[in-house]
N, C-alpha and C positions, 0 to 999 in steps of 0.2 A: 506439450511436454517441454519444449525448448525453453519457454519462458520460466516455467516452474524450476527447471534445472538451473537456469541462470540465477534465479533468486536464491535457491538453496546454496549455490556455490559462491555467491557474492560475498565480498569482504564487508565486515560490519560498517566501515566508514562509507562504502559505496551505497549500502542500504540507507544509512542515515542521510546521505545527500539526496537520494531518491525521495525519502520521506519528507525532507524539507521542501523539495520542489513540489511534491504533491500537495502539501499543506498550503503553499503559496497559491497554487492553482485552485484548490478548494475555496480558500478565502476570497480569491478574486471572483469566483463564480457565485459564491453564496453571500457576498457582501450586499447589505441592504443600505443604499445611499440615504434613505429617509431616516433610519435610526442609527446609522453608522455602526452597525453590528456586523461582525464577521464570524465565520465558523470557528469554533474552538476545538482544535485537534492537536494532539501531541505527536511529534515525529515517532516516538516509541510505539504509539498505537498503530501508526501506519506500518512500521517495520514488523510488528507482531502480526498484523493482519496479512501482510504479504507472505510472511513465513508460514502462517497457518494455511493460506491458500495453496502455496507451493507444496506443502506437506500433503494436503488432501489430494492434489493433482497427481503427485508422484506415488501415493500409497493407496489410492482408491482401487478397489477391485472392479474389473470390467464385468458388469452383470448383464450386459447386452440389452437388447430391446425387448 
């Protein structure tokens, strides 16, 4: 819950910087040196995904096991 709260409460520029960092990491990990291709991801997609995840974490009903 702490991470979800931090994402929810983060400033837009902080999330943008996190998104840019994650994109760099994804590209580095997904890069194919043979074809020189890298993952194509937009930082806005990362920010949207983080926001959606945080929302789900903070608003999910605890249904138990």
